[in-house]
C-alpha positions, 0 to 999 in steps of 0.5 A: 211415237214416230220411227226417228224418235223411237231410234233416237230413244232406243240409241240413247237407252242402250248407250254405254253409260259415261260411268261404265267408260271411266270404269273402263279407263280405270281398269286400262290404267293397270295395263298401259293401254289407258288414255285421258278423255277430252271434254270439248267446250262447244263453241260452234257448229264448226267445232262440232263437225271438227270433233266428230270428224277426228273421232270417227278417224281416231275411234275415241268418245266425245265429251261436249261439255257446256256451261250454264252461259253457254247452254241452258234453258230459254226460260233461264235466259238460253245460252250464247253458243248458237242460241242453244237450249238443252234441246236444240243442243241436243239435236244439233249435235245428233244432226252434225254426228249424223252428217259425219257418219259418226257412230261411236259414243258421244256424251252431253255434258253439263260443265259447272252446273249448280247455284249462281253459275249463270253470270246474270244470277251471280250478278243479280245477288240471288238469295240461296233458295233462289239460286238453287232453285234455278240450278235445280229447273236447270238441271231438270232441262239437262235431264229431260234432254238426254244429258250424260254427265252432270257437274255439280258445282255449287262453289260460286256464291256472291256473298263469298266473293274472294273467300273459300266457301266452307268444305261443309257447305260445298258438301250439303249443296252438292248431295241435295243437288245430286239427290234431286237429280237422281230422284227426277231422273228415276221418276222418268224412267231414265238410264243411268247418268254420271256426275262431276263433282268439285271446282278448279276454282280456288274458292272451292277450296280444293286446291291441295291433295289433302282437302281433296282427300277429305272432300272424296271421304266426306262425300262418299259417307254422305252419299252411301248413307242417302243411297246415292251413286259416287260420282264419275269424276272429281275435279282436281287442281293439277296446275293448269290455268288459261288466261288470255290465250295462254296457258299460264299454269304450272302443271304438277305431275306429283299433284296430278298423280296423287289426285288421280290415285286418290279418286281411283281407290274410290272407282272416281276418275280425276278430272282437269279443267283448264287444260288449253294450250298445253304444250306436247310435253305437258299433254304426254305426262297426262297418260303416266299421271293417270288424269282420267279427263281434261277439259279444253273450251276456249282454245277452240273457240280461238282457232276458229276465230284466228281461222276466219282472220286468215280468210280475211287476209285471203279475201283482201288480197283477192280484192287488192289483186282485182279479183273482187269488187267488194269484201266482207265486213267480218273482220270489223263486225266480229271485232266490235261485237266480240269486244261489246259483249264483255265476256272476255273479262274473265280471262285478263288479268289484273287492271286489265279486267276493268278495261272499258269498251270505247277505250279498247276500241281506240287501241288497235292492238288491244282490240285484236288480242281482245277478238283473239280471246273473245271472238267466239262469244260473237259467232251466233250475232246476226250481223257476224253470220251475214258478214261471214256467209259474204266471205264464203261466198266470195272465196268460193268464186275463186274456188276456195271452201272457207267453211272446210278450212276453218273446219280443218283449222280447229281440227289441228289442236284437236288431233294434237290432243287426241295423240298425245292423249292415247285417244285412238282406238280407246272406244274399242279398248275400253269396250274389250275390257269391260264387256 
């Protein structure tokens, strides 16, 4: 083993497990010094840089949460974010951490792992046997590449569209997949990893406090019987819901507080999904509600898209003033490519989900709205990258560092969440209470 690989392995083996961090947070809740961890959807290398810079300044652990559509093994179709499979994802994150000089804690997290969690698997209506086989294959790649947290979410089912999947089915699949992951982890002599269970999706059936309690109780019994660990997080519905580029849900403090108490009674943290675009008041509620962690993903992609469009406006001004001969074609290229991905459909409401690409392209306002939602789905496109490079070069001729502006633009909401979630110094506080 070469020196670099040995160093990486040593760091991984000796890293504070995410489960220990959560244990520390649960203890700190009794002192008023706890925080709500931020799960960050890794939309681009720029977002990685922004995350590491602010976490370095503020001293808090990072969780990078990747869905199977975003990051997955090449044999399963790969990921749309930066062309990442698990290995390239791990390596790029490590590289950016080194560039920034970040020596704190960061965790690779699987968001919504499990059967039918890739769009193509669900659309193909794969059998349960085949879908579970591919889920195991994906988890194995996660484990072999050092993922620290695996979300076990077996609630997507093409044969139960619009219906709540029976709780016993969710439990059976959850326990089966945790057992598989633990067996493969131990077989390789790898350190402890954390698990996240449950879902914010209504078809998962965990939208009420009663169902949440029933799920935890039954899950503990099943896991204990098989000698398996309790999860690190259980996802609960706090009322958050992201549609388009807005928070359309209604945060329920009472619900969040009760769910957090139920989870804590079992030594588990409450995880919240769909926490994008929350206002300061709602964010500040998270600490007294004892929400242990909160996921934000599309908001950061939207912020990056908006940063690019602002730079395009500057480029247009420079051209108009005779300071540039030609501009990039980034705005149009990104717009067309984003619309053609059709990944924006999941964020739309009502009949808008059924819009046709050609009709959208004819409507300027609608096109721009969808670009705002879905620009990040096209960041890795070769033509988009080419036009972005042209944009950066044009701006650099006039002493504007475009990439620096983009990173700083993304940092604005990151800073908002970090401050409201009491994340400043939390790594040090957690270490002091558990060590």
